[in-house]
A tleap script that builds the chain and sets N, CA, C and O, in Angstrom:
source leaprc.protein.ff14SB
mol = sequence {
  NMET THR SER ALA ARG GLY GLU ARG SER ARG
  GLU ARG GLU VAL ALA ARG PHE VAL GLU GLN
  LEU THR ARG GLU GLU ARG MET LEU ILE VAL
  LEU LYS ARG GLU LEU TYR GLU GLY SER TRP
  ASP ALA MET VAL ALA ASP LEU GLN ALA ARG
  LEU GLN GLY ARG PRO TYR VAL PHE LYS LEU
  ALA ASN ARG ILE SER ASP ASP LEU GLU ARG
  ILE ALA ARG LEU ARG LYS PHE GLU ASP GLU
  ARG GLY VAL ASP LEU SER GLU MET VAL LYS
  LEU CGLU
}
set mol.1.N position { -5.614 -1.965 26.790 }
set mol.1.CA position { -5.324 -0.546 26.745 }
set mol.1.C position { -3.878 -0.364 26.301 }
set mol.1.O position { -2.981 -1.051 26.791 }
set mol.2.N position { -3.653 0.560 25.376 }
set mol.2.CA position { -2.326 0.830 24.843 }
set mol.2.C position { -1.656 1.903 25.686 }
set mol.2.O position { -2.223 2.972 25.915 }
set mol.3.N position { -0.459 1.614 26.140 }
set mol.3.CA position { 0.274 2.605 26.922 }
set mol.3.C position { 0.926 3.621 25.991 }
set mol.3.O position { 1.065 3.393 24.789 }
set mol.4.N position { 1.322 4.743 26.578 }
set mol.4.CA position { 2.008 5.763 25.789 }
set mol.4.C position { 3.322 5.204 25.243 }
set mol.4.O position { 3.704 5.508 24.113 }
set mol.5.N position { 4.003 4.399 26.031 }
set mol.5.CA position { 5.267 3.795 25.582 }
set mol.5.C position { 5.017 2.850 24.405 }
set mol.5.O position { 5.770 2.844 23.431 }
set mol.6.N position { 3.949 2.050 24.507 }
set mol.6.CA position { 3.605 1.139 23.426 }
set mol.6.C position { 3.243 1.884 22.152 }
set mol.6.O position { 3.597 1.457 21.053 }
set mol.7.N position { 2.542 2.992 22.300 }
set mol.7.CA position { 2.157 3.814 21.143 }
set mol.7.C position { 3.393 4.414 20.480 }
set mol.7.O position { 3.496 4.416 19.254 }
set mol.8.N position { 4.322 4.919 21.271 }
set mol.8.CA position { 5.570 5.480 20.702 }
set mol.8.C position { 6.369 4.409 19.986 }
set mol.8.O position { 6.945 4.661 18.928 }
set mol.9.N position { 6.406 3.220 20.554 }
set mol.9.CA position { 7.117 2.107 19.926 }
set mol.9.C position { 6.484 1.755 18.585 }
set mol.9.O position { 7.189 1.520 17.604 }
set mol.10.N position { 5.165 1.720 18.543 }
set mol.10.CA position { 4.443 1.425 17.286 }
set mol.10.C position { 4.717 2.503 16.257 }
set mol.10.O position { 4.929 2.197 15.084 }
set mol.11.N position { 4.718 3.779 16.682 }
set mol.11.CA position { 4.992 4.878 15.759 }
set mol.11.C position { 6.393 4.787 15.177 }
set mol.11.O position { 6.592 5.044 13.990 }
set mol.12.N position { 7.376 4.419 16.016 }
set mol.12.CA position { 8.749 4.260 15.508 }
set mol.12.C position { 8.835 3.106 14.514 }
set mol.12.O position { 9.516 3.203 13.493 }
set mol.13.N position { 8.139 2.018 14.822 }
set mol.13.CA position { 8.131 0.864 13.923 }
set mol.13.C position { 7.534 1.224 12.572 }
set mol.13.O position { 8.067 0.828 11.535 }
set mol.14.N position { 6.441 1.967 12.571 }
set mol.14.CA position { 5.807 2.399 11.328 }
set mol.14.C position { 6.730 3.343 10.574 }
set mol.14.O position { 6.874 3.219 9.358 }
set mol.15.N position { 7.356 4.280 11.269 }
set mol.15.CA position { 8.279 5.217 10.622 }
set mol.15.C position { 9.449 4.482 9.964 }
set mol.15.O position { 9.849 4.823 8.851 }
set mol.16.N position { 9.998 3.475 10.648 }
set mol.16.CA position { 11.096 2.681 10.057 }
set mol.16.C position { 10.623 1.948 8.819 }
set mol.16.O position { 11.335 1.894 7.816 }
set mol.17.N position { 9.417 1.378 8.882 }
set mol.17.CA position { 8.860 0.672 7.735 }
set mol.17.C position { 8.721 1.613 6.546 }
set mol.17.O position { 9.122 1.277 5.432 }
set mol.18.N position { 8.150 2.792 6.784 }
set mol.18.CA position { 7.944 3.770 5.718 }
set mol.18.C position { 9.277 4.199 5.112 }
set mol.18.O position { 9.373 4.342 3.893 }
set mol.19.N position { 10.291 4.404 5.920 }
set mol.19.CA position { 11.608 4.800 5.425 }
set mol.19.C position { 12.210 3.755 4.484 }
set mol.19.O position { 12.969 4.103 3.580 }
set mol.20.N position { 11.879 2.485 4.687 }
set mol.20.CA position { 12.470 1.407 3.905 }
set mol.20.C position { 11.658 1.040 2.664 }
set mol.20.O position { 12.055 0.146 1.917 }
set mol.21.N position { 10.543 1.705 2.433 }
set mol.21.CA position { 9.728 1.395 1.255 }
set mol.21.C position { 10.478 1.703 -0.027 }
set mol.21.O position { 11.201 2.696 -0.110 }
set mol.22.N position { 10.306 0.857 -1.016 }
set mol.22.CA position { 10.898 1.104 -2.326 }
set mol.22.C position { 10.061 2.147 -3.067 }
set mol.22.O position { 8.936 2.450 -2.669 }
set mol.23.N position { 10.606 2.675 -4.117 }
set mol.23.CA position { 9.862 3.642 -4.949 }
set mol.23.C position { 8.579 3.010 -5.478 }
set mol.23.O position { 7.539 3.667 -5.522 }
set mol.24.N position { 8.645 1.742 -5.879 }
set mol.24.CA position { 7.462 1.043 -6.400 }
set mol.24.C position { 6.387 0.919 -5.316 }
set mol.24.O position { 5.203 1.113 -5.590 }
set mol.25.N position { 6.798 0.599 -4.097 }
set mol.25.CA position { 5.837 0.493 -3.007 }
set mol.25.C position { 5.212 1.840 -2.691 }
set mol.25.O position { 4.008 1.929 -2.450 }
set mol.26.N position { 6.021 2.885 -2.690 }
set mol.26.CA position { 5.493 4.238 -2.450 }
set mol.26.C position { 4.474 4.611 -3.533 }
set mol.26.O position { 3.426 5.186 -3.241 }
set mol.27.N position { 4.794 4.281 -4.768 }
set mol.27.CA position { 3.890 4.571 -5.881 }
set mol.27.C position { 2.552 3.863 -5.667 }
set mol.27.O position { 1.498 4.470 -5.856 }
set mol.28.N position { 2.582 2.608 -5.282 }
set mol.28.CA position { 1.337 1.873 -5.045 }
set mol.28.C position { 0.510 2.508 -3.943 }
set mol.28.O position { -0.712 2.597 -4.056 }
set mol.29.N position { 1.161 2.948 -2.883 }
set mol.29.CA position { 0.449 3.568 -1.770 }
set mol.29.C position { -0.199 4.873 -2.217 }
set mol.29.O position { -1.344 5.157 -1.862 }
set mol.30.N position { 0.527 5.658 -2.988 }
set mol.30.CA position { -0.033 6.927 -3.497 }
set mol.30.C position { -1.193 6.642 -4.452 }
set mol.30.O position { -2.226 7.309 -4.387 }
set mol.31.N position { -1.027 5.650 -5.344 }
set mol.31.CA position { -2.107 5.297 -6.269 }
set mol.31.C position { -3.339 4.802 -5.522 }
set mol.31.O position { -4.467 5.114 -5.905 }
set mol.32.N position { -3.127 4.035 -4.463 }
set mol.32.CA position { -4.258 3.572 -3.651 }
set mol.32.C position { -5.064 4.763 -3.153 }
set mol.32.O position { -6.294 4.764 -3.204 }
set mol.33.N position { -4.353 5.773 -2.672 }
set mol.33.CA position { -5.032 6.970 -2.146 }
set mol.33.C position { -5.682 7.784 -3.260 }
set mol.33.O position { -6.838 8.191 -3.142 }
set mol.34.N position { -4.943 8.020 -4.335 }
set mol.34.CA position { -5.397 8.952 -5.383 }
set mol.34.C position { -6.403 8.352 -6.357 }
set mol.34.O position { -7.350 9.031 -6.753 }
set mol.35.N position { -6.219 7.106 -6.749 }
set mol.35.CA position { -7.073 6.513 -7.791 }
set mol.35.C position { -8.120 5.551 -7.266 }
set mol.35.O position { -9.145 5.334 -7.912 }
set mol.36.N position { -7.875 4.975 -6.107 }
set mol.36.CA position { -8.749 3.911 -5.622 }
set mol.36.C position { -9.411 4.247 -4.283 }
set mol.36.O position { -9.868 3.358 -3.563 }
set mol.37.N position { -9.456 5.538 -3.964 }
set mol.37.CA position { -10.135 6.032 -2.758 }
set mol.37.C position { -9.675 5.296 -1.497 }
set mol.37.O position { -10.474 5.043 -0.596 }
set mol.38.N position { -8.383 4.955 -1.437 }
set mol.38.CA position { -7.808 4.310 -0.266 }
set mol.38.C position { -8.093 2.826 -0.140 }
set mol.38.O position { -7.887 2.253 0.930 }
set mol.39.N position { -8.564 2.185 -1.206 }
set mol.39.CA position { -8.970 0.781 -1.127 }
set mol.39.C position { -7.977 -0.139 -1.825 }
set mol.39.O position { -7.781 -0.065 -3.038 }
set mol.40.N position { -7.350 -1.019 -1.021 }
set mol.40.CA position { -6.508 -2.045 -1.628 }
set mol.40.C position { -7.367 -2.997 -2.468 }
set mol.40.O position { -6.948 -3.438 -3.538 }
set mol.41.N position { -8.566 -3.308 -1.977 }
set mol.41.CA position { -9.446 -4.232 -2.707 }
set mol.41.C position { -9.721 -3.748 -4.123 }
set mol.41.O position { -9.640 -4.529 -5.071 }
set mol.42.N position { -10.046 -2.464 -4.277 }
set mol.42.CA position { -10.328 -1.914 -5.606 }
set mol.42.C position { -9.093 -1.981 -6.490 }
set mol.42.O position { -9.191 -2.286 -7.679 }
set mol.43.N position { -7.934 -1.698 -5.914 }
set mol.43.CA position { -6.704 -1.720 -6.689 }
set mol.43.C position { -6.370 -3.143 -7.130 }
set mol.43.O position { -6.019 -3.365 -8.289 }
set mol.44.N position { -6.476 -4.094 -6.227 }
set mol.44.CA position { -6.191 -5.494 -6.567 }
set mol.44.C position { -7.162 -5.987 -7.649 }
set mol.44.O position { -6.748 -6.654 -8.597 }
set mol.45.N position { -8.439 -5.661 -7.507 }
set mol.45.CA position { -9.436 -6.079 -8.506 }
set mol.45.C position { -9.089 -5.495 -9.873 }
set mol.45.O position { -9.218 -6.172 -10.893 }
set mol.46.N position { -8.653 -4.245 -9.891 }
set mol.46.CA position { -8.276 -3.575 -11.140 }
set mol.46.C position { -7.074 -4.281 -11.768 }
set mol.46.O position { -7.071 -4.546 -12.970 }
set mol.47.N position { -6.067 -4.582 -10.973 }
set mol.47.CA position { -4.865 -5.244 -11.506 }
set mol.47.C position { -5.184 -6.669 -11.985 }
set mol.47.O position { -4.680 -7.109 -13.017 }
set mol.48.N position { -6.005 -7.365 -11.243 }
set mol.48.CA position { -6.377 -8.726 -11.662 }
set mol.48.C position { -7.192 -8.687 -12.952 }
set mol.48.O position { -7.033 -9.563 -13.803 }
set mol.49.N position { -8.059 -7.691 -13.112 }
set mol.49.CA position { -8.812 -7.551 -14.363 }
set mol.49.C position { -7.853 -7.333 -15.523 }
set mol.49.O position { -8.030 -7.894 -16.604 }
set mol.50.N position { -6.840 -6.516 -15.288 }
set mol.50.CA position { -5.830 -6.262 -16.324 }
set mol.50.C position { -5.135 -7.566 -16.726 }
set mol.50.O position { -4.956 -7.841 -17.912 }
set mol.51.N position { -4.748 -8.359 -15.733 }
set mol.51.CA position { -4.076 -9.626 -16.021 }
set mol.51.C position { -4.969 -10.564 -16.822 }
set mol.51.O position { -4.474 -11.336 -17.644 }
set mol.52.N position { -6.267 -10.508 -16.593 }
set mol.52.CA position { -7.203 -11.408 -17.257 }
set mol.52.C position { -7.762 -10.835 -18.545 }
set mol.52.O position { -8.642 -11.430 -19.167 }
set mol.53.N position { -7.245 -9.668 -18.949 }
set mol.53.CA position { -7.666 -9.069 -20.204 }
set mol.53.C position { -9.027 -8.399 -20.163 }
set mol.53.O position { -9.586 -8.057 -21.205 }
set mol.54.N position { -9.561 -8.209 -18.970 }
set mol.54.CA position { -10.845 -7.516 -18.827 }
set mol.54.C position { -10.597 -6.012 -18.768 }
set mol.54.O position { -9.455 -5.579 -18.612 }
set mol.55.N position { -11.644 -5.223 -18.889 }
set mol.55.CA position { -11.469 -3.763 -18.770 }
set mol.55.C position { -10.849 -3.400 -17.424 }
set mol.55.O position { -11.147 -4.010 -16.397 }
set mol.56.N position { -9.995 -2.411 -17.454 }
set mol.56.CA position { -9.299 -1.991 -16.247 }
set mol.56.C position { -9.180 -0.480 -16.227 }
set mol.56.O position { -9.379 0.186 -17.243 }
set mol.57.N position { -8.850 0.060 -15.043 }
set mol.57.CA position { -8.800 1.502 -14.864 }
set mol.57.C position { -7.404 2.048 -15.100 }
set mol.57.O position { -7.242 3.065 -15.774 }
set mol.58.N position { -6.408 1.397 -14.561 }
set mol.58.CA position { -5.066 1.972 -14.558 }
set mol.58.C position { -4.054 0.971 -15.096 }
set mol.58.O position { -4.132 -0.218 -14.786 }
set mol.59.N position { -3.121 1.434 -15.885 }
set mol.59.CA position { -2.113 0.568 -16.489 }
set mol.59.C position { -0.796 0.713 -15.733 }
set mol.59.O position { -0.264 1.815 -15.607 }
set mol.60.N position { -0.279 -0.397 -15.236 }
set mol.60.CA position { 0.992 -0.393 -14.493 }
set mol.60.C position { 2.060 -1.189 -15.237 }
set mol.60.O position { 2.808 -1.953 -14.627 }
set mol.61.N position { 2.129 -1.012 -16.529 }
set mol.61.CA position { 3.146 -1.667 -17.358 }
set mol.61.C position { 3.086 -3.177 -17.204 }
set mol.61.O position { 1.996 -3.745 -17.127 }
set mol.62.N position { 4.236 -3.836 -17.159 }
set mol.62.CA position { 4.282 -5.297 -17.132 }
set mol.62.C position { 4.619 -5.862 -15.767 }
set mol.62.O position { 5.069 -7.004 -15.672 }
set mol.63.N position { 4.419 -5.112 -14.730 }
set mol.63.CA position { 4.837 -5.558 -13.397 }
set mol.63.C position { 3.663 -5.874 -12.477 }
set mol.63.O position { 3.802 -5.802 -11.256 }
set mol.64.N position { 2.534 -6.216 -13.031 }
set mol.64.CA position { 1.328 -6.401 -12.239 }
set mol.64.C position { 1.497 -7.482 -11.179 }
set mol.64.O position { 1.109 -7.270 -10.031 }
set mol.65.N position { 2.052 -8.607 -11.521 }
set mol.65.CA position { 2.234 -9.681 -10.532 }
set mol.65.C position { 3.097 -9.226 -9.374 }
set mol.65.O position { 2.802 -9.520 -8.215 }
set mol.66.N position { 4.178 -8.500 -9.691 }
set mol.66.CA position { 5.037 -7.953 -8.637 }
set mol.66.C position { 4.260 -6.960 -7.772 }
set mol.66.O position { 4.404 -6.948 -6.550 }
set mol.67.N position { 3.447 -6.140 -8.406 }
set mol.67.CA position { 2.653 -5.157 -7.654 }
set mol.67.C position { 1.644 -5.837 -6.739 }
set mol.67.O position { 1.410 -5.375 -5.622 }
set mol.68.N position { 1.052 -6.920 -7.197 }
set mol.68.CA position { 0.091 -7.630 -6.343 }
set mol.68.C position { 0.800 -8.196 -5.102 }
set mol.68.O position { 0.220 -8.210 -4.016 }
set mol.69.N position { 2.034 -8.656 -5.252 }
set mol.69.CA position { 2.804 -9.125 -4.104 }
set mol.69.C position { 3.148 -7.974 -3.170 }
set mol.69.O position { 3.071 -8.116 -1.950 }
set mol.70.N position { 3.528 -6.833 -3.742 }
set mol.70.CA position { 3.832 -5.658 -2.926 }
set mol.70.C position { 2.601 -5.215 -2.144 }
set mol.70.O position { 2.688 -4.882 -0.962 }
set mol.71.N position { 1.450 -5.217 -2.821 }
set mol.71.CA position { 0.211 -4.811 -2.168 }
set mol.71.C position { -0.096 -5.722 -0.984 }
set mol.71.O position { -0.488 -5.249 0.082 }
set mol.72.N position { 0.079 -7.014 -1.169 }
set mol.72.CA position { -0.186 -7.959 -0.081 }
set mol.72.C position { 0.693 -7.634 1.136 }
set mol.72.O position { 0.223 -7.657 2.274 }
set mol.73.N position { 1.962 -7.333 0.883 }
set mol.73.CA position { 2.890 -6.992 1.974 }
set mol.73.C position { 2.470 -5.699 2.657 }
set mol.73.O position { 2.435 -5.630 3.886 }
set mol.74.N position { 2.154 -4.680 1.878 }
set mol.74.CA position { 1.771 -3.382 2.434 }
set mol.74.C position { 0.450 -3.480 3.197 }
set mol.74.O position { 0.308 -2.923 4.286 }
set mol.75.N position { -0.491 -4.181 2.625 }
set mol.75.CA position { -1.808 -4.362 3.261 }
set mol.75.C position { -1.666 -5.092 4.598 }
set mol.75.O position { -2.292 -4.712 5.587 }
set mol.76.N position { -0.842 -6.142 4.622 }
set mol.76.CA position { -0.620 -6.907 5.851 }
set mol.76.C position { -0.041 -5.996 6.926 }
set mol.76.O position { -0.481 -6.028 8.075 }
set mol.77.N position { 0.949 -5.182 6.554 }
set mol.77.CA position { 1.535 -4.261 7.517 }
set mol.77.C position { 0.476 -3.306 8.068 }
set mol.77.O position { 0.387 -3.107 9.279 }
set mol.78.N position { -0.321 -2.721 7.187 }
set mol.78.CA position { -1.378 -1.802 7.619 }
set mol.78.C position { -2.369 -2.501 8.551 }
set mol.78.O position { -2.721 -1.964 9.602 }
set mol.79.N position { -2.807 -3.675 8.172 }
set mol.79.CA position { -3.792 -4.410 8.974 }
set mol.79.C position { -3.243 -4.762 10.347 }
set mol.79.O position { -3.941 -4.622 11.351 }
set mol.80.N position { -2.007 -5.216 10.395 }
set mol.80.CA position { -1.408 -5.640 11.666 }
set mol.80.C position { -1.161 -4.472 12.606 }
set mol.80.O position { -1.203 -4.642 13.825 }
set mol.81.N position { -0.905 -3.295 12.064 }
set mol.81.CA position { -0.572 -2.132 12.899 }
set mol.81.C position { -1.707 -1.133 13.017 }
set mol.81.O position { -1.615 -0.181 13.792 }
set mol.82.N position { -2.783 -1.337 12.255 }
set mol.82.CA position { -3.898 -0.401 12.316 }
set mol.82.C position { -3.534 0.980 11.800 }
set mol.82.O position { -3.956 1.988 12.366 }
set mol.83.N position { -2.748 1.032 10.724 }
set mol.83.CA position { -2.330 2.309 10.146 }
set mol.83.C position { -2.727 2.359 8.673 }
set mol.83.O position { -3.026 1.332 8.064 }
set mol.84.N position { -2.725 3.560 8.116 }
set mol.84.CA position { -2.951 3.765 6.695 }
set mol.84.C position { -1.697 4.436 6.159 }
set mol.84.O position { -1.478 5.625 6.391 }
set mol.85.N position { -0.879 3.684 5.448 }
set mol.85.CA position { 0.389 4.202 4.955 }
set mol.85.C position { 0.215 5.397 4.028 }
set mol.85.O position { 1.119 6.222 3.901 }
set mol.86.N position { -0.949 5.496 3.378 }
set mol.86.CA position { -1.138 6.619 2.454 }
set mol.86.C position { -1.186 7.956 3.194 }
set mol.86.O position { -1.039 9.007 2.571 }
set mol.87.N position { -1.388 7.932 4.494 }
set mol.87.CA position { -1.332 9.178 5.273 }
set mol.87.C position { 0.100 9.576 5.564 }
set mol.87.O position { 0.351 10.700 5.998 }
set mol.88.N position { 1.049 8.671 5.334 }
set mol.88.CA position { 2.457 8.920 5.709 }
set mol.88.C position { 3.404 8.965 4.516 }
set mol.88.O position { 4.550 9.387 4.667 }
set mol.89.N position { 2.958 8.541 3.336 }
set mol.89.CA position { 3.876 8.401 2.203 }
set mol.89.C position { 3.553 9.457 1.151 }
set mol.89.O position { 2.400 9.673 0.778 }
set mol.90.N position { 4.599 10.089 0.700 }
set mol.90.CA position { 4.514 11.026 -0.414 }
set mol.90.C position { 5.521 10.584 -1.462 }
set mol.90.O position { 6.574 10.054 -1.108 }
set mol.91.N position { 5.232 10.782 -2.728 }
set mol.91.CA position { 6.214 10.498 -3.781 }
set mol.91.C position { 7.210 11.630 -3.810 }
set mol.91.O position { 6.854 12.802 -3.688 }
set mol.92.N position { 8.458 11.263 -3.973 }
set mol.92.CA position { 9.510 12.279 -4.011 }
set mol.92.C position { 9.983 12.524 -5.406 }
set mol.92.O position { 10.869 13.351 -5.621 }
savepdb mol mol.pdb
quit
């Protein structure tokens, strides 16, 4: 059972994480929500298809490998904390 104190601590941790996101990470989170219906799996599959020269949905210039690493980091954070960053991140 999660205590109220534990929940507040988790919320502060998530807020700190969101504040430290780079513009590129924020963009990926927004794209996950807007283009991939909230699915990291769909986004990763799309980027990997692009790298392999197969048909793809969205073009992210020449930074696909970097984006795949960013996605892994963001996904891990979401999975470990049980949060969806796309509910908290807006592009500025």
